Every structure is written in structure tokens, then in C-alpha cells.
KELUMTOR-248342 format. One record per residue (C-alpha): residue in three letters; chain; x, y, z. Coordinates in pm, whole numbers, plus 32768, in hexadecimal, padded with zeros to 4 digits. Layout:
ALA_A_X_Y_Z
...
END
This chain:
UNK_A_2D02_55B3_3B20
UNK_A_2DCD_5569_39E5
UNK_A_2E1C_56A6_3924
UNK_A_2DD7_56BA_37A9
UNK_A_2EF4_5652_36D2
UNK_A_2FED_5775_368C
UNK_A_2F13_586B_3752
UNK_A_2E3F_58BD_3620
UNK_A_2CC5_58CF_360E
UNK_A_2C11_58E3_34C0
UNK_A_2B08_59ED_34FD
UNK_A_29EE_59D9_33FF
UNK_A_28D3_5ACD_33A1
UNK_A_27DE_5ACE_3284
UNK_A_26F1_5BD7_3201
UNK_A_2600_5BBD_30E4
UNK_A_2517_5CAD_3022
UNK_A_23E2_5C1E_2F8A
UNK_A_237B_5C67_2E27
UNK_A_2280_5D7E_2E30
UNK_A_2123_5CFA_2E61
UNK_A_2191_5BA9_2ED9
UNK_A_214E_5B26_303C
UNK_A_2254_5A10_301A
UNK_A_23C2_5A32_2FC2
UNK_A_2448_595F_2E96
UNK_A_259B_5964_2F3D
UNK_A_25F0_5880_3059
UNK_A_2721_5854_314A
UNK_A_2768_572E_3230
UNK_A_2881_572E_3334
UNK_A_290D_55F6_33DC
UNK_A_2A17_5612_34E8
UNK_A_2AB4_54DA_357C
UNK_A_2BE3_54B7_3653
UNK_A_2CAF_546B_351D
UNK_A_2C26_554A_3412
UNK_A_2B48_566B_33AD
UNK_A_2A6A_5647_3274
UNK_A_29A8_5766_31E1
UNK_A_28CF_5728_30A2
UNK_A_281A_5831_2FDB
UNK_A_2717_57D1_2EC8
UNK_A_2670_58B0_2DCC
UNK_A_2530_5810_2D5C
UNK_A_24C8_583B_2BEF
UNK_A_23DF_5963_2BD5
UNK_A_233E_59F3_2D0D
UNK_A_2220_59BA_2E05
UNK_A_21A2_586C_2E83
UNK_A_2233_5795_2D7D
UNK_A_2395_5829_2D99
UNK_A_237F_580E_2F0D
UNK_A_2333_569C_2EFF
UNK_A_244B_5659_2E03
UNK_A_2543_5725_2ED0
UNK_A_24E3_5669_301B
UNK_A_24F8_551C_2F83
UNK_A_2650_5571_2EE3
UNK_A_26E0_55F4_3027
UNK_A_266B_54BA_30E9
UNK_A_26F9_53C6_2FF1
UNK_A_2847_547A_2FE0
UNK_A_286D_54A4_3155
UNK_A_2821_533B_3192
UNK_A_290F_52B2_3082
UNK_A_2A2B_539F_30C2
UNK_A_2A1A_5352_323A
UNK_A_2A49_51E5_31D4
UNK_A_2B6F_5239_30EB
UNK_A_2AB7_51B0_2FC0
UNK_A_2B79_51DC_2E6F
UNK_A_2B1A_5318_2DB2
UNK_A_2A9F_5252_2C84
UNK_A_29A3_5187_2D58
UNK_A_293A_52D8_2E01
UNK_A_28EC_537E_2CB4
UNK_A_2846_5244_2C29
UNK_A_275C_5242_2D5D
UNK_A_2707_53B5_2D3D
UNK_A_26C2_53A4_2BC8
UNK_A_260B_5254_2BE6
UNK_A_2523_52CE_2D08
UNK_A_24BD_5424_2C94
UNK_A_23A0_5443_2B9A
UNK_A_23F0_54C7_2A36
UNK_A_2388_561D_29CA
UNK_A_22AF_55EE_2885
UNK_A_230D_573A_27FC
UNK_A_2489_573D_2843
UNK_A_24BE_55CA_2848
UNK_A_259C_55D3_297A
UNK_A_256B_5511_2AB9
UNK_A_2639_55B3_2BBD
UNK_A_2652_56E0_2CA8
UNK_A_2799_579F_2CA9
UNK_A_2867_5767_2DDD
UNK_A_29AD_57BA_2E89
UNK_A_2A31_56FA_2FB7
UNK_A_2B4F_5748_30AB
UNK_A_2BF8_562F_316D
UNK_A_2CEF_568B_3285
UNK_A_2DC5_558A_3342
UNK_A_2DF8_560D_349F
UNK_A_2F3F_5553_34F0
UNK_A_2FF6_55D1_33C4
UNK_A_2F26_5710_336B
UNK_A_2F1F_5695_3209
UNK_A_2DF3_56F4_3135
UNK_A_2D4E_5690_2FF1
UNK_A_2C52_574F_2F2E
UNK_A_2B73_5694_2E37
UNK_A_2AB6_577D_2D4A
UNK_A_29AC_5723_2C4A
UNK_A_292F_5844_2B88
UNK_A_293F_5945_2CA6
UNK_A_2A11_5A82_2CA5
UNK_A_2B7C_5A41_2D22
UNK_A_2BB1_5A42_2E9C
UNK_A_2C77_5B5F_2F46
UNK_A_2DAC_5B22_3022
UNK_A_2DFC_5C57_30EE
UNK_A_2F4C_5C59_31A9
UNK_A_2FD0_5D89_3276
UNK_A_2ED9_5E6D_31C4
UNK_A_2F2F_5E03_3060
UNK_A_2E8A_5D14_2F6A
UNK_A_2F68_5BE4_2F27
UNK_A_2F4C_5B44_2DC1
UNK_A_2ED8_59E3_2DC3
UNK_A_2F07_5959_2C61
UNK_A_2E1A_582D_2C46
UNK_A_2E67_56D4_2BC4
UNK_A_2D56_5658_2AE5
UNK_A_2CD2_54EF_2AF4
UNK_A_2BD1_5479_29EB
UNK_A_2AD9_5383_2A7D
UNK_A_29A9_530A_29B9
UNK_A_29F6_541C_28BC
UNK_A_29D3_5527_29CC
UNK_A_2B01_55F7_2A32
UNK_A_2B4C_560B_2BB1
UNK_A_2C44_571C_2C1B
UNK_A_2D1A_56B6_2D41
UNK_A_2DED_579F_2E15
UNK_A_2EC6_5720_2F36
UNK_A_2FAB_57C3_303E
UNK_A_2FF3_57EF_31A7
UNK_A_2F49_58F3_3284
UNK_A_2FF9_59E9_336C
UNK_A_2F6E_5A96_349A
UNK_A_2EA2_5BC4_342A
UNK_A_2E57_5B2A_32C9
UNK_A_2CF0_5B5E_323F
UNK_A_2C4C_5A7E_3132
UNK_A_2B1A_5B0C_3088
UNK_A_2A36_5A29_2FAC
UNK_A_290D_5AC1_2EFA
UNK_A_27F7_5A93_2DFA
UNK_A_27E8_5B56_2CB9
UNK_A_26D4_5C2D_2D3C
UNK_A_27DB_5CF1_2DF8
UNK_A_28AD_5D37_2CC2
UNK_A_2774_5DA2_2C09
UNK_A_2712_5EB2_2CE6
UNK_A_2719_5FFF_2C35
UNK_A_270C_5F73_2AE4
UNK_A_260E_6014_29F0
UNK_A_25E9_6152_2AC2
UNK_A_2649_62BE_2A75
UNK_A_2791_627A_2B2B
UNK_A_2814_61E1_29EC
UNK_A_28DC_60E2_2AA8
UNK_A_28A6_5F98_2B62
UNK_A_2914_5F26_2CB9
UNK_A_2A15_5E3F_2C24
UNK_A_2B0F_5D55_2CBD
UNK_A_2C26_5E54_2CAF
UNK_A_2B59_5F63_2D51
UNK_A_2AE6_5E74_2E63
UNK_A_2C4D_5E15_2EA8
UNK_A_2CB4_5F83_2EB8
UNK_A_2B98_5FC7_2FA4
UNK_A_2C03_5EAA_3080
UNK_A_2D65_5F30_3090
UNK_A_2CDE_6086_30F9
UNK_A_2BF9_5FE7_3204
UNK_A_2D15_5F1E_328F
UNK_A_2E07_6044_32C7
UNK_A_2DAB_600C_343C
UNK_A_2DCC_5E9B_347A
UNK_A_2C68_5E12_34A8
UNK_A_2C0B_5D71_35F1
UNK_A_2B16_5C84_354C
UNK_A_2AB0_5C02_33F6
UNK_A_295F_5CB4_3426
UNK_A_2A05_5E0D_3414
UNK_A_2A87_5DDA_32B3
UNK_A_294E_5D18_3233
UNK_A_285C_5E26_32B5
UNK_A_292F_5F45_320E
UNK_A_2935_5E96_30BA
UNK_A_27CA_5E32_30BB
UNK_A_2757_5F91_312D
UNK_A_280F_6023_3003
UNK_A_2776_5F11_2F23
UNK_A_2614_5F62_2F97
UNK_A_2657_60D8_2F5C
UNK_A_26C7_608E_2DF8
UNK_A_2587_5FCD_2DBD
UNK_A_24C6_6102_2E35
UNK_A_2430_6031_2F4E
UNK_A_2382_5F56_2E50
UNK_A_246F_5E32_2DF0
UNK_A_2445_5DA5_2C8F
UNK_A_24D9_5C5B_2CFF
UNK_A_2513_5B96_2E3A
UNK_A_265C_5BFA_2EC3
UNK_A_2732_5B4E_2FD8
UNK_A_2886_5B7B_306C
UNK_A_290F_5A81_3160
UNK_A_2A50_5AE4_321E
UNK_A_2B55_5A25_32E3
UNK_A_2C45_5AD5_33C6
UNK_A_2D72_5A1C_3460
UNK_A_2D9E_5AB2_35B4
UNK_A_2DEA_5A62_3722
UNK_A_2CC5_59B3_37C0
UNK_A_2BF3_5A5C_38C5
UNK_A_2BD4_595F_39D9
UNK_A_2ADF_595B_3AFE
UNK_A_2AC7_587A_3C39
UNK_A_2985_5869_3CFF
UNK_A_2999_57D5_3E5A
UNK_A_283B_5782_3EDA
UNK_A_27BF_56B5_3FE2
UNK_A_2880_562A_4112
UNK_A_2932_54D2_40DF
UNK_A_2898_539C_4167
UNK_A_29CE_5363_4234
UNK_A_2A1F_5497_4305
UNK_A_2B86_542A_42F6
UNK_A_2B8C_5493_4186
UNK_A_2B2D_55FA_41CC
UNK_A_2C92_5679_41E2
UNK_A_2CFB_55BD_40AA
UNK_A_2BDC_5658_3FE0
UNK_A_2C24_57B8_4052
UNK_A_2D9A_5791_4002
UNK_A_2D40_571A_3EA4
UNK_A_2C59_584B_3E71
UNK_A_2D59_5942_3EEC
UNK_A_2E75_58A6_3E0E
UNK_A_2D91_58A8_3CDA
UNK_A_2E13_596A_3BA6
UNK_A_2CE1_5A28_3B47
UNK_A_2B9F_5AC8_3BD4
UNK_A_2B25_5A37_3D1F
UNK_A_29B6_5A2B_3D91
UNK_A_291F_59A6_3ECD
UNK_A_27AE_5943_3ED8
UNK_A_2705_58F8_4026
UNK_A_26FF_5980_418D
UNK_A_27A2_5850_422A
UNK_A_289E_5841_4111
UNK_A_28F3_59AB_4143
UNK_A_292B_5981_42B3
UNK_A_2A1E_5864_4269
UNK_A_2ADD_5946_4184
UNK_A_2ACD_5A6A_427D
UNK_A_2B54_598C_4397
UNK_A_2C7A_591B_42C2
UNK_A_2CD0_5A8C_4268
UNK_A_2C95_5B01_43CD
UNK_A_2B91_5BFD_4358
UNK_A_2A24_5C52_4394
UNK_A_292D_5C5A_4269
UNK_A_28BD_5DBA_4222
UNK_A_275C_5DC3_4193
UNK_A_26FD_5EC0_408E
UNK_A_2588_5F09_40E2
UNK_A_2558_5FE9_3FAB
UNK_A_2556_5EA2_3EE6
UNK_A_2434_5DFC_3F9D
UNK_A_2303_5DAD_3ECA
UNK_A_21B6_5D12_3F0D
UNK_A_222E_5BC6_3E73
UNK_A_239E_5BE5_3E98
UNK_A_2467_5C06_3FE2
UNK_A_2587_5D06_3FF2
UNK_A_26E6_5CC0_3F83
UNK_A_280E_5CC4_406D
UNK_A_2981_5D14_404B
UNK_A_2AC5_5C7A_40B2
UNK_A_2C2C_5CC3_4045
UNK_A_2CA7_5BE7_3F23
UNK_A_2B40_5B94_3EC2
UNK_A_2AB3_5C39_3D8C
UNK_A_293E_5BF4_3DE5
UNK_A_2896_5B65_3F0A
UNK_A_271D_5B0F_3F01
UNK_A_261C_5A4C_3FC2
UNK_A_25E7_58EC_3F40
UNK_A_249F_583D_3ED4
UNK_A_23C6_596A_3E94
UNK_A_24D8_5A28_3DDA
UNK_A_253A_58EF_3D07
UNK_A_23BC_58B1_3CAE
UNK_A_2398_5A17_3C38
UNK_A_24E1_5A0E_3B78
UNK_A_2471_58D4_3AC7
UNK_A_2337_5991_3A4E
UNK_A_2403_5ABC_39E2
UNK_A_24F9_59E3_391F
UNK_A_23DB_5947_3860
UNK_A_2332_5A91_3823
UNK_A_2475_5B3A_37A2
UNK_A_24BC_5A1A_36AA
UNK_A_2630_5A56_36E1
UNK_A_2619_5BCB_3691
UNK_A_26AE_5CA8_37A2
UNK_A_25EC_5DC9_3724
UNK_A_24A4_5D1C_377D
UNK_A_24FD_5D0C_38EC
UNK_A_243F_5E13_39B9
UNK_A_251D_5F36_3A1F
UNK_A_24A7_5F20_3B92
UNK_A_25C5_5EDA_3C7F
UNK_A_2567_5D9F_3D4E
UNK_A_25FF_5C4B_3D9C
UNK_A_2556_5B9B_3C7D
UNK_A_259E_5CA0_3B6C
UNK_A_270E_5CB7_3BE5
UNK_A_272F_5B38_3BE1
UNK_A_2695_5B1A_3A87
UNK_A_278A_5C1A_39FD
UNK_A_28A8_5B53_3A9A
UNK_A_282D_5A18_39EA
UNK_A_2805_5AC6_3897
UNK_A_2953_5B69_389B
UNK_A_2A03_5A2A_38F5
UNK_A_2A85_592F_37F8
UNK_A_2ADE_5810_38E2
UNK_A_2A14_57E5_3A1F
UNK_A_2A69_56F9_3B37
UNK_A_2971_569D_3C51
UNK_A_29FA_5636_3DA2
UNK_A_28B4_55BD_3E2F
UNK_A_287B_5533_3F8E
UNK_A_2763_5443_3FC2
UNK_A_2711_5478_412A
UNK_A_2592_54A6_4131
UNK_A_24F5_55E0_41C4
UNK_A_23BC_5569_4282
UNK_A_2315_56AE_424D
UNK_A_2300_566D_40D7
UNK_A_2314_54ED_40C3
UNK_A_228A_53BC_416C
UNK_A_23C9_5319_41FF
UNK_A_2334_51C1_41C2
UNK_A_2337_51EF_404B
UNK_A_246C_5173_3F88
UNK_A_256E_5291_3F66
UNK_A_2581_526B_3DF1
UNK_A_241D_52FE_3DD4
UNK_A_245F_5413_3EBB
UNK_A_23E6_556F_3E50
UNK_A_2551_55F4_3E32
UNK_A_25BE_54C8_3D67
UNK_A_2496_54EB_3C81
UNK_A_24D1_565F_3C4D
UNK_A_2642_5639_3C03
UNK_A_25FA_552D_3B08
UNK_A_24FE_560B_3A5C
UNK_A_25E7_5732_3A56
UNK_A_26FD_5665_39C7
UNK_A_261B_55E6_38AB
UNK_A_25AE_5740_385F
UNK_A_2713_57C6_385B
UNK_A_278A_56AF_3771
UNK_A_266B_5710_3689
UNK_A_2719_5861_3685
UNK_A_285F_57C2_361B
UNK_A_290B_57E1_3773
UNK_A_29FB_56D2_37F4
UNK_A_2969_5660_393C
UNK_A_29CF_555C_3A3E
UNK_A_2978_5505_3BA2
UNK_A_2A13_5458_3CD2
UNK_A_2922_53E0_3DD6
UNK_A_29A8_53D9_3F32
END
């Protein structure tokens, strides 16, 4: 498996507060991660509620599509302005937006800001000034910031609902840009393990300043440059038994967390290690077999039943680790492994287990094959880097 360029993963997390009384948020964030770049787009729709939500969604989709294709900025802005309806009262036809582009190979970033508060760059616990370069396109000013990221850097982009928190209250001050920056510096005294840590702290403070009743939609999207959390899952014996040894050697040499799914697969690994699988019967559940343990392996579970339950948990959790049940069993443990990982590599054998599958059916529609494909799709929807090698 090819490692990410320069050993950096761009961990993203977004949190929004809806305007009090509104079911839909007028801010929207879209993230696109490809092998070459990471794109994060935040749009603040005009007003609040349903109309703002539609404007913001449309804006993020346009921007993400065009930036991915490296369309010139003038064409991008022309498309946004030309597509969105015009507000009859304010005579403006746009949603404010800010976009971050990061090139993986060089770590170079560009921030494109149109009427949103300035972005934050946090480095080694301190806010780094980013004086913008202004480009006027179609009579509208775009603020552009560029630079190169280092490991541990954090970029924060936000809607003005965050900076407005606390204004008009008896506190006599607002939660302005400088105060947010100072709060970020305080929160980053201990280097954060994830973007989520900083985003949640800032947004918790924002909600408190609103007194739990936000007067505007408020959104913060964070990007943390850190070492990637890698996971390899070896599941299913290879079609050619002569490949068993090669697969186990690749698993043991993998730089990251190691998981084995399947009884036969576990026995293959145990034989290579010269060990016996030790079952933990306290983890057995009505619909999930118990986990086992082997040295050098971080998690060892049963195969098909556990994968099926894990798929269900991944969908139900919607990518949020806090939604995974606290019960300790093979499926919950495997779900947590997936959600904590950034890059996941499946080493999947295609030997059919006749207990689960009619061996006369084509192997590409086996139950294991189908489950892995569905798990991969779900993980990609949660912005994970996922790949598979069938053997």
C-alpha cells in the first residue's frame, strides 16, 4: 500500500449551530479528498432557514466541482453569481463562501474567501498572520491567502455566525475574531490529536455565548495536518493457499493498526506466528461471535456475522464515534477501528466459505465480497481513504 505523500493526513471536522427556531442550517460544508488534494468549502447562505440552506448547498456544490477541475477563479465566481437567485431586498445574488485547497505532494494551500471572516492558521500553539492578497472579479473582492503547511498545523474557516456570538448581550463584548484566535491558542496548549478536538471546544464556547439560542447560523470547519492513522484488515483466506504466507507477512509488516476478520483467516495468522487463538468469551453476543487474540494483532474477530453487524453500526453512527454503542464486542470494536482510522486497506481473500455461500455462484458476488464493498463505500462517505486488494 502506498503511503500518503510526506506522511501527512489532512484531518477535517465540521460543526454547525442552527439559527434558533430553524430546523435547517443556512451554512453548509463540503469536503472532497482525492489522492492529490483535499478541498474544503464552507458557504453561508443569505438569511437563514430553508432558503439559506438551499443557497449554501448549491454554492458548495458548484465550488467543489469547479475547484476540483482547476477552473479559473473568474469563471468560478461568474458561475456562482450567475446561478444563484437575486435577493429582491438586498439586490445580491450570492452566498458568502470560503474554500481551502491543499496539494498533498507539496503541502501548499490556498484559501479563497468571499465575504466570510478571515481563516485561522494555528502553528505550534500560536496564530500565524496570513495577510490576504485581494483580487477583484466582477466587482467583487476575493481575499486569497497562500502558504505551505507543516505537521501539526490547523486551519480553521468559519461563518460570521461564530464571530457574532455574544454581541448584544449584557456581556458588552462579542466573540470576535481576535478572541476566537486567543481561545484557539489556549485550547492548543496541548497539541490536539484531531481537528474535532479544537472545533468542538470553539463551538461549545460559541453556543454558550449565544446562551444556547443562536441568533445566526454558526459553523466552524477545521483541518489538522497530522500523521495518518492507518489500518489493515486481513479477511478471508486467499483463493490460492500458496498465498497465505505472503498475506500474513504483509500484515505483520504493516505500519499501522492490524485487524484480522474470520476464523479461518485467524488460524492462518496463528499458524504463521506459532500461536493458538485465545477466545474472549466475555465478548460473545447473540448476534456477534467472540473476539480472539494473537500477538502483533490489534483486533481479531469472526468474519461474516461481525462484518455484517459492523456495516450496520457504521451506517447508524454516520461517522460519529460517539454514536457507537459502548458495549464491548467484535462489531463495536471493529467499528471503532474503522472510524479512528484515516487510511484503511483491505487484504481480502476470495476463497468461498460453503457455510455462507453457494460455491457455484461467481466469487465476485460472494457475501464477503459484497460486505466489504458496502463497508468501503460507507467509509468513503465518511471521508476515509479506502483501498482493497483481492487475493
